[in-house]
N, C-alpha and C positions, 0 to 999 in steps of 0.2 A: 605272551608266552603261556600264561595260565589258560586263556581261552582255547588256544590250540591244543593244550594238554587235555582239557576236558572234552573237546570235540573228538579226540581220538578214542575215547572210551566206548567200546562197542557193546559192552555188557553193563547192566545196571550197576552203578558205582555208589558206594556209601561214603559220603564225605563226613568227616568229624571235625568239629571246631578245634582250632589249635592257635588261639590268639585272642585278640579283643573280642568281646561278646558280639556275635553276629557278623563278624568281618567276612568269614568265608561264605556263609549262606547269602549275605547281601551281595557279594561279588557274583555268585552263581545266578542270583535273580537278575542282576544288572546285565549279565551276559545272555539272558534269556534261555538258560538251561533248566528245563523242568524235569529232565529225566533222572538226575541224581536223587537219592534218598538222603535227606539232611538230618543229622543227629547232633547232639551237643555232648560236651565232656561231662556235664552234670545234669542228667535228666531226672534226678530225684527231686529237684526243687520245684515249688509251685511256679516260680517265674519261668523255668525252663519249659514246663508243660504248657503254660499260656503262650509262650513264644512259639512252640511247635504248632499249636493250634492256629496261630496267626499265619505261619508259613503255609499250613494246609489251606486256609481260607484264601491265601494269595495264589494258590494254584500249584504249589510244590507238592509232589507226591510223598506221603509219609506212610511207611509200612509199620503201622502201629504194633502189629504182632511181634515185630523183631526189636522193639525198644527194650532197654535193659531192665526196666522196673517190672516187666511181666515175666511169669514163669517160663514162657516159651523162648526166652532169650537164649540163643545158641551160638553167639559169636562173642569175641572179646576184642578189646581195643589193643591193637598193636600200635600204640601211639606214645612216643616219649613225652615226658613232662615239659618239654621245651618246644618252641614254635619256630625254630630257625629254618625249617624246610617243610612248609605246609603242604606241598604237593605230594609228599610221601606218607601222609597220614591216612591210613586206610583201615578198614576192618577186614580181618581174615577169618577163615574157618578155624575152629580150635585145633591146635596141634595135639598130638597124642602125648599126654604127660605121663612120664614114667617116674614115679616118686622114688628118689634115691635113698629113702630112709631118713636122711636129713638133707636139707637143701645144699647146693653147692656153696663152697666158701671161696672167697676171693680176697685179695688185698690190693693196695695201690702202690705201684713202684714207679720210680722216675725213669723215663726213657729219653735218650737224646733225640732232638728233632732238628731239622734243617731250617735255618733262618734266612739264608741267602745273603747277598752282598749288602753292605751298609747303604742306607738310603740318605739322600739329601732332599728333604721335602720343604717347599716354600709356598707362599701365597695361601696359607691356611689361617683360618680364624680359630684360635686355640684359647680355651679358658683353663687356667691352672688354679687349683684349690688345695690348700694345705694349712696345717697349724705349725709347720716347720718353716719359719721365715727364711732362714739361710738357704735351705735346699730349694725352696720355692723361687727365690731370687736367682739362684744359679741356673736352674732349669729354664726360667723365663728368658734370661739373657742369652743363653745358647740358642733357644728356639727363635728368638728375634734375630739373632745373627744369621740364621738360615733364611731370613726373609719372610717370616710369619708375623701376623698381627696377634699379639698375646695380651690377654687381660688376666690379672691375678686377683684372687680372693684369699686374704690371709685370715685364718680363723683365730680369733682372740676372744675378748669378752665384751666388745662394743662394735657398733656400726659406724663407719665413716667413709667418706669418699676421699681417698688419698690424692688421686688424680683422675678426673672424670674420663671414662673410657679406657683407663689403663690399670688402675689399682684401687682396691677397696679392702676394708677390714670388716669382718662380720663376727657377731657373737656366735660361737660354735653351737650353743645350745638354744638359740632362738630361731625357730623355724621361719618367723616372719622376716628376719633379716635376709635369709636366702631368697625369699620371694621378692623383697625390695631390691636386692642386688640384681636378680634376673630381670626385673623391670628396668633397672638402670641400663643394662646391656641392650634391652629392646630399644630404649630411646637413643642409645648411641649407635643404632643400626649395626649391632654386633650380634649375629646369630652364630654361635660357635659350631664349627664342624666337628671339633674334637674337644672333649672335656677330659681333663686329667686331674684326678684327685690323688693326693699323696699322703701316706702316713709313714712315719719313720719309727724305727725300733725303740727310740728313746721315749716315744709317746704311746707305745703299744703294750706295755706290761699291764696285766690284769690285777686289779686291786681286790684282794679277797674280802676286805672289810667294807667295801663301798660299791654297791650296785650303781649308784648315780655316777661315780667316776668311770665305771666301765661303759655305761651308756654314752657318756660324754665323749670318750675317746674312740669308741668302736661303732656306735650306732648312729649318733646324731648327724655326722657329716654326710653319710651315704643316704640315710632316710630323708633328711631335709632337702638335700640336693635333688633327689628323685622327685620329691613333691614339687619343688620350685620349677623343674623342667618337665613337669607331667605332660603338658600339651605338646611341646616340641618333640619329646620322646615318642609320644603317641602318634603324631601327625606326619613326621618326616624322619628321614634317616639321619640320626645323630650318633656319633661314636663317643662312648664314655669308657675311659680306662681308669681303673684304680691301681695305684702302685703301692705295694708294701715294700718300703725301702729299708733294707737291713744294712748293718755295717759290714766291713770287709770280712769279719769272722763268721758272718751268717747268723748272728745271735737273733733268736726269734722274738725275744721280749714277750713271752707268752705265746698263745696260739693265734695272735691277731692276723697273720696272713691267711690262715685257713678260714677264719670267720669272715674276713673281708671278701675273699674270693667267693665264698658261698653266698654272701649277701648279694654280690654282683650277679651271680647265676640266678638267684631267686628273683631279683628285680628284672632281669632280662626276660623272664617268662611273661611279664606283664606288658612289655613293650617290644613285640617282635619286629616292628619296623626299624628300630634302632639296634645298634650293635654294642654290646657291653663286653668288656675284656678285663682281665686282671693280670698284673705282672708282679711277681715276687723278684725283687732285684737285689743282688748281692754284689757289690763292687764299688769302685771309686765313683764319686759324685760326678766327675767330669764326663764319664761315659754314659750317665743316665739318659740324657736327651736322645742319644743315638738309639738306645734300647727302646725308648718310648716310641720313636718314629718307626722302628723296625716292626714292633707289634701292631702299631696303628695302621701302617700302610704297606707292610710286607705281605708275603704270602705264606704265613705260618699255618700249619694244619690245625692248630688249636687256638682258642681265644684265651685260655687260662694256662699260663706258662711260668717258668722260672728262668731267669738269666743270671748266671753266676760266673763272673770273670769271662764274659763273652761266650760262655757255653750255655746253650739253650736246652731245656728239657720240659717234658710234660708228663702228666700222670697217665699210667697205663693200667687197665683192668687186668689183673694177673690171677689166674686160678691157683688155688692151693691144694696140695695133695692132702687128703684126709686120712686120719688114723682111726682104727677101731678102738673101742674102750672108752673109759671115762676118767676124769680126774679122781684122785684118791684123797679122802679127807679122814681125819681122825676125830675121836670123840672129845678130845680135850681142846679142840680148836673153837674159837669164838668167831662167828660170822655175823655181820650186820647187813640187813636187807632193807633198803628204802623202797617206797612205793606202796606201803600199806599191806594189809592182809586180805586184800581183794584183788582180782585181776592178775596181772603177771607177777606182782610181788608175792602173792600167795602161792602161785604155781611154782615159782623158783624156790621159795622157802620149803615147800613140801618136797620138791625134788632134792634139795640139799639134805634134808632129813633122811630121805630114802637112801642116800649115798653115804650115810654114816655121821652126819653132823648132829651133835647133841646139845650144843649151846648156841642159841640164836636170839638176836635182838631184831625185832621187826619195827620199822619206823613208819608211822602214818601221819598225815596232816591233821586229821581230826580224831577224836576219841569216839568209838562206837558206843552209843547209849541204848541200843535196842529199841529205839522209838520208831524206826523205819525198817522196811524190808531189807534195805541195803545194809544198815548197821547190824541187823540180826544175822545176815549172811557173814559179815566180817567176824562177829563173835563166834559163830559156828566154825568158821575157818580156824580161828585161833585155838578153839577147843580141840579141833582135829589135830593141829600141829602139836599141841601140848600132850597128846597121848603118847608121843614117842620121843619128845625132847623137852629140855627146859627152854621155854620161849617167853621172852619178855617183850612187852609192847610199849613203845615210846611215842608220845604225841608231840610232834615237832614240825614246824615249818623250817625245812633245812636251809632256806635262803636267809634266815635270820640267825645272827650269832648267838643271841640270847637263848634261842630254842635248842641249839646244839648242846647246851649245858645239861639238858635232861637226858640226852643220849649218853654223854660222858659219865653222868652219875650212874646210869645202869651198867656201863662197862666196868666201873669200879676199879680201875687200875689194871684190869686184865689186858693182855695183848690181843689186839684184833687181828685175826689171820687174813680175812678177806672182807672188804667192803663191796657189797653188790649195790651199786647206785642205779636204781631203776626209776626213781621219782622224776616226774616231769609233767608239764602241761602242754596241750596241743597247740596253743596259740589261737589267735582270733580268726585266721583264714579269711581276712578281709584284704582287699587291694591296698597297696601301700599308701595310696592317696587318702584312704580313710582310716589308716592305723594311727593310733596315738602312742606316745611314749610309754603310757601305762601298759599298753599291750606288750611292748618289749620287756618292760620290767617284770610283768607277771610270767612271761615265757622264759626269759633268760634266768630268772631268779633261781629255780630249782637246779637247773643244769650248770650254771656258771657259779653263782655264789654258793649253792649247795655243795658242789664238788670241792671248791676251794676250802670252805669252812669245815666240811667233814674230814677231808684229808688232814687238815691242820690239827683238828681236835682229836681224831682217833689214831692217826699215824699207823694205818694198817700195813701189814706186810705186803699186801697186793690189793689193787683196786680194779674192779671190772665195772665199767660204765656202759649203760645201754644208750646207744646213739641210734640214728635213723638213716636209712638210705636217702632220705630227703635232703640230707646235708651234702650228698655226693651228686644227686640228680634232682634238684629241687622242683617242686610243683608250683604252679601259679599261686600267688597270694600267701606264700608261706615264708616270707623273708625273716620274720622273728623266730619261727620254729626251726627253720634251716640254720640260722645263725647260732641258736642255742646248742644244737647238736654238733655243728662244726667246731665249736669250742672244745667239746669232748674229744673230737678226732685229733685236734692239734695238741691238746693238753697231754694226752698219753704219750706223744712223741718226745716229750721232754724227759721222760724217765721210762723208756720202753721195757725195761726189765721187769718192773713190778706194776705196770699199768697196762690195761687192755680196754680198747673201745670196740664194741660190736655194733655194726650198722645193720639194723633190722628192717625188713619190710613189715607190713601189718601182720598181727596175730589175729586170725579170723574169729577166734572163739573167746578171747579175753582181751582186755586192754583198750586203748583209745580206738583202735580200728575194728572192734567187735561189730559184726553185722554190717560193716561197710564194704562196698565193692571196691576192688582195687582200681584206682584212678590212673595208674601208670602202667600201661598195657604190656610193658616188656617184663614185668615182674608178676609174681603171684604171691598171695598171702600164705601164711603158715598155720597149720593146726597147732594146738598146744603140744601135742606129742612131737611134732616135727621141730617146733621151737626149742624144746628141752634137749632133744638130740643134737640140734645144731649148737646149742649152748655148750654141751659137753665137747663137741668137736672143736669149737672155737677156742675153748680153754686149753686144749691140747696143742694149740699152735704157738709158735714163737713170735709171730708177727704181732705188733702192737695194735694194728687196726685190722679188723676182720669184717668183710662184707658178706652177709648171709643173703644169697639171692640165687634162685633158680632162674637165671636171666637168659633172655634170648639175645645173644650177642649180635646176631645179624640185624636186629631191630635198632641197635645202637649205632650202626654204620653212619658216619657223617656227623655224629654229635660233636659240639664244639668244646666239650669238657674233658673227654678222656680218649686216649688212644685205644682202639679195639682191633680185633683181628689177630695178626701175628707180627707184632712189632719186631721180634727178634729176627724175622726173615727179611726185614727191609734192608736195602743197600746202605752202606756207610754214609754218614752225613757229609757228602762232598758237594762242592759247587757244581752247578750244571755245566755240561760240556760247552766249550766256547764255539763249537761247530754248529751252525744252524742247520737242522735236518732238512730244511726246504731247499738248500742251495745245491745239494748233490743228489737230489731225489729223482728216481725214475718212476713216473706215475703209471701204475698198471691200467690196463684198459677197463673202462667202466667206472673209474674213480675220478673225482676231482682232485686238484692238487692239495686242497685243504684236507680232504679225507685221507689221502695218501700220507701226508705229513703227520697228521695226528695218529694214524695207524702205526707209523714208524716209531713215534714216541711211546705209544702203548707197548709195542713189542719190546722195546728196549727196557722200559721200566718193569714190565711183567716177566721179562726174560722168556718171551714166547717166540717161537720160530714162525708162527703164522696165526692169524686170527681174522674173523669175519667182521664186516662192518656193523652187524647187528648183534654181536655178542656183548653181554653185560659185563662191565668192568669188574664188579664185585663177584660175579659168578666165576670169573676167570682167576680169582685169587687176589684181587685188589683190595686194599683197605685204606684207612685214612692217611697213613704215611705215604703210601705209593700215590694216592690221589693228589696229595700236595705236590709231589714231584711232577706229575702230569700237568697240573695247572701252571706251575712255574715254567715248564718248558714251552707250553702253548703261549703263555704271555710273552715270554722272551722271543719266540719265533714270529708271532703275528702282531705284537704290540697292541693287544686289545685288553680291555678292562674285564678280565675273567675273574670271577670270585671262586674261592675254594669250594663253596657249597654247590656250585654249578656242576661239579663232577657227579653229584648225586641225582641231579635232575636230568642231566644229559649223560646217561650211563652207557651209551654205545658210541662207537666211532662216528656213525652216520649222524646221530642226533647232535653230538658235540660239534661236529664239523658244520652242520647247518646253523647252529647257534653262532659259531665263530664267523661264518659267512654273513650272518645278519649284523653282527657287530662291525665287521669291516664295511658293510654297506652303509651303516649309519655314519661312519666316519667320512665316507666319500660323498655323502649326499650334500647338495648345495642348498643354501637358504634362498628361497624365491624372492625376487624383487617386489617392492610394493607396486600395487596396481593403480593407486590413486595418490594424487599429490597431497601434501600436508595442508590442512585447512588454515585459513587466515586466522590471525589472533582475535579479531573482532568481527561481528556481523551476525546474520541469522542463519541457523542451520536446522536440519530436521532432527527429530528426536530418535534416539535408538529405541529398539523394541522394549528394552528394559525400562527406559525412562517413560515410554508411552503408557505402560501399565500403571506406573506410579502416578502419572499425570491424570489418568482416567479416574482413579480413586479420588484424587484431590478435586477434580472438576465436579464430581458428584457430591462431595461432602464439604467443600469450601475449605478455607484456611483451617489447619488442624495440626496436631502434634503426632499424627499416626506414624510418620516416617522419620522421627528424630533419631539421631545417632549421638548419644551423649558420651563424653570422655572427660574424666577428671583424674589428675594424678599429682602426687606430692613433689615439690621441688625442695631439696634439702641443701640450701645454700643462700647466700645473699643475692637477691634477684634485682637486676636493673630493669625497672618497669619500662623505662624509655626504650631500652634495647629490645625488650619483648614486644612492645608496640611496633617498633621498626621491623622486627623479624616477621611478625604477622602480616604487615603491609607488604613485605617482600614476597611472602608466600602467596598472597592473594594476587599480586601482580604477576607472579611466575606461572600460576595455574589458572587457566581460563575458566575452568569449571567453577571456581570460587567466585567468579565475577558474572555468573550466568543467571538470568531470570527466564521465565517461561510465559508465553503469550499464545492466545488463540487467534488465528487469522482466518481469512476466507479459504485459504488452502489447507487449513488444519493447524494443529499446535506446532510451535517452533521454539527452539531455545535461542536466546539472544545473548551473545557474549558482549558485555560492556567493556568499553575502553578502560574505565576506572571504576572502582567500587570502594566505598569508605570502610574502614576497619575501626570499630568502636570497642576498644579494650577497656572494660570498666574495672578500675582498681578499687578494691574493698579492703580497708584496714580494720582488722578485728583484734588487734593486739590489746585493746583496752577492754574487751568483753570478758565477762566472768567465765563463760563457756563458749569460746570462739568456734569450736567444732559444731556445736548445736546450731548456732546462728548460721554458720556456713552451710550446713546441710539444708536448712530451710530455703536459703537463697538459691542453692543449686537446684533444688526441686522446682522452684519457680522458673529458673532458666530452662530446665528440661521440658516443662509443661507449656512454655510459651509457644503459641501457634506461629508457624511460618506463613508468609505470603509469597508464593512462588512467582507471582507476577511482579511484585515490587522489590523483593529481596530486602536485605541480604539473606542468604541461605546458610550462613554460618555466624555464630555468636560466641563471644569470649568474655570470661571474667577472671581476674587474678586476685586471689584472696591472700592476705598476709595474716598468719596466725601467730607467729613468733618472729624473732629477729631473723632466723634462718630456716623457718618453716613456712612455705608458701604452697598454694594449690592453684593450678591452672585448670579452669573448668571451661569446657567448650561444648557446643551443640551444632550439629550439621544436619541438613535435610538429605535424606537418602537419594533424592533425585540427582544430586551432584557428586555423590561419592558413595563408597561403601566402607565397611570396617577394614577390609584388607588394604585399600588404598590409603586409608588414614594411618594404619599401624605400620605399613611397609614404606610409605612415601612421605606423607604429610609431616608426621611428628618427628621422624629422623631428620628430615630436611629442615624443619623448624629449629631443631636443636643446633644444627650446624650453622644456620643463619644467625641465631642468637649469639652463639659463641664468637662468631666472626665479628659481629657488630660490637660486642662488649670489648673485644681486643682492638677495635678500630681497623679491622682487616676486611678485604673484599670477601664476599660469600663464595666459598669454593665449590660451587655447583655448576656443572656443565649445562648448556642450553638444552631444553627439551627437544627430543627428536620427533615426538608425536603428540597429538592432542586428542581429547575425547571427541571433539567435533569431527576429527578425521575418521575415528572409528565409526561414528554415526553415518558419515558419508559413505564409507566403505560398505557398511551393512546395507544401506539403502540401495547401493549399486548391485550388490549380490542378490538382494531380493528382487530387484527389477529384472534380473536375468533368470528368474524362476526358482531360486533356492528356497524361498518361502513356500512355494507351491509344493516342493518336494517334502518339506517338513510336514505341511498340512496333510498331504496324501498319506504319508507314513503313519501319522497318529490316527487318522480316520480309519485306516486298515487295522491298526493295532488295537484300537478301542471299539471297533465295530462289533455290533452284536452283544454288547455288554449289558443291554437293558437300560431301563430308565434310572436316572439318578434318584437317590432317596431324598425325600423332603426333610431337611434338617430344621430344627426349631431356631 
C-alpha cells in the first residue's frame, strides 16, 4: 500500500520521519524510490547530519538548501508528534499567519462517542498486570471464560512463579523482574497479543511527602513494562492498554488517570508499530472485562477514552471565547512566583508588577552570586523588579519539604493571594529504554512534589500552574516530561474554582524552548508579548485547564487522542442500522458494487444528497466521529478487517473501495498446494543456498567457532536433570536438523541426516563454590569457544549448571548451519519446555508431528533453481549493480 502511495506522487515529495529512526527512509530505499527528498524530525544534531550525508552517498537526492538549519528554510513541518499515520506526514508551504494579539485558547471537554455492540472475543493471548490482586483475578477469570489464554503478573515486592505459564508475582520497583517475567513468557511460547495493565483508585493517590512512593505507584509499572517489551513493541504489532479503574463514584484518587493516559501517549510515539490505549473505567467490577474488550477490539474513534456506567466518552478540543482586558490585582496582595528571576519567571513577575502587584516573593533553585554572566543577569532582573515593588528572593528546591520552610519564613504569616508555579525541568528527552528512574525523579520533582508541598505550606487563595501542550499531545522521548505536566492538568480538576493549569507551547524568546525550533508542526511558538497577553486571557477564563495554541485543527484530523472538527454536529450515538446498504442497492453505471455501497454510506453519514467518487471525506465536512461511523458500517457490510485510521489514508470513495476490494480478494485467495513431497527422515540431501555459504567458509578455514549461536538462561525451580536429558533427546529425535552432519562428495557438498545422534548433557554442580557465577561464566565461555566439526558432529552442545537449590542455568551452543536464532527462540526452546514438563509429569509430550523438514525446503529450493529461478536472481543483480565501478580494496 505504501509503495503504491509513493508511486502516485507526480511532484517531488518531501517525506519526514515519523517513527523509529530511519524507518521511513529505509523503506523508501528498499522500494527503490530515489525521487523523494528525505528529511528527519531533528536535523540539528550531528547524528542527523551524518545520517543525511549517508543517504546522499547512497543515491537519495537531498536538497540541502531547504533543510531547516539553514537561513533559506522556507517550509514548516505539518507533522503531529505521533506516528500513527505516517503516509500523511508532509511538508507544506507556510500558511499566512495572522497573529490575533494572543494565541487562541482552548479547553478539553468530554464528548460522547459510539462504542458499538458488546463484543465476545476468544482465542487471544492476553497478559494482565496489576498491583490490585482482587481486580486482577476477577478480570482474568472473566477473560478466560470467554476462551482466551490469560497470564497474570501481580505486582508486589518479590518475584515468584506461582504457576508456570499462568501466574507470576513481580517486585513493582525492580525493572529486572519485568524482564525476567517477559523471558518466562517467551519460554512458555506466550507472545501476548494484548497487554492490559490496571491501576485502581485505592493505589492511585499522590503522596505529597514522598516522591519515591509516587514513582512506585505511577511510573514504575508502565516504564518497566515498556522496557521489558521493547523488542516486541518495536518489531511487531502488540496492543497495550492501561486501565485506570475508579470506584463507582468516580473518585480520582489524585490525578493518576491523566498521568497514566499521558504516559501511554508518550510511550506510543516511540513504538508506532504497536497500538497503545488508555481506558478510564468507572463502574462495577463485573463489567470491566467487557469494556476492555470493547476498546481493544471494537471500532472506537479514539484510543484514549472513558467508560462510566456503560457510557463512553472522549476528550474534544473546544475553543474558548476570549475577553478583552486583564485581571485586576491590588497593592496589598502577596504573590509567590516560582521559576527564578530569569526566563519566564522574571517576565511573569515583571508583568504582575506592571499590573499593580507590590508584594512579591520570587523563588529560585539557586542563589545568584554574580560569578557568572547568568547570575549577573538574575541580579540585574531582581534590581529592576525592586524599583517598583517589594521583592524578596527565596532559594529553594521546591521538591524538598525542608526547602519550602525558607519560603514560608519569608511569607511570615501573610495570606498568599496567588501562587504562580512556573518551576520545572525539561526532562532527559532520551528514549524510554535508556531512561533511568533518576530521570523521572528529577523531572517529576518540581511539578509533582513542588506543587503538593507549596500548596500545603502556603495555602494560597488561588494557584496557577504552568503546564505544557506536551501533556496533551506528547512528543517522542518525553514520557517523564509529559507525565509531570499531566499531573498538573489533573490536579487542578480536583478544585477547579481556585486552581488553573495553562498548557503552553514553547516561548521562543525565554524559557526552556528559547532559540529552539518547534518540533510539533501543528503549533507555533509564542513571543514573550504574546505569552503574557495569553496569560491575562487565560486567567479571565472559568475553565480549570486552558490550552494556549494557535493550532491547525485540520492537521490533527485522525489523531488518536482528541476529537476535532465539529463534534456537536455529529449524529446521536445510536447503533448502526440493521439494514445492510448493499442488499437494496441500485448500482449506477460506471461504478462497482463496492463503490456504490460505500458511496451510499458516505452520503448517509455526511447527510449529502450526492457526491463524487474522488471527493475527499474531510473536505466534505467529515471528521473523526463521522469517520468512525463510516468504518463501522463498512466493516459490518463487507466483514473485512478495516481499521479506523484507514479512513485517513483512503479518503475518497474510489480509494476506499479499492482497498476494501483488496481485502476481500485476500480473504478469497487459496493457499497453493505443495509442489514437492516431504523429504524422508534420514539420508543424504543437497544443501540450501544459505547452508552452502556457511559450508564454504568452514571449508576454507576448517573447524572453527565462527558460526556459534550461544544461548544461556536461568531456571528458577527444582530441576529434574534426568527429565531435562530426556527432553533434549526428544528434541534431537524430533528435528532432523539436530541430527545432521555435512560431507563433501564427488557431486559436491551434502547434508546427511543421521538416524540417531547422541545427546551429552553435562551436569555441573557449583553449589559448593564460593562464587558459583564466576566459575559458571568461565565454563560457559569455554563452551561457546569450542570449535564445531560439521563433518563429525554433533552440532549442538548442552550444559546444565546448578548454582543453588532452585537456581539453575541451561547453557547451549548451536552451529548456524543447522538453525538460526529465530528457529531456536520460536521453536526449539518453547518445545523443549513442553517436552520437559510432560516428562516430569510422566505424560506424553503434547506436540503434533512435524509437517515439513528443512531437507524438504532444500529440495524445493533446488527444484526451483533448476527451473531457472536462480538465473533470474543473478540477472537482476547484475543489472542492478552494473556499472558501479570496482570494489574498493579493504585492509
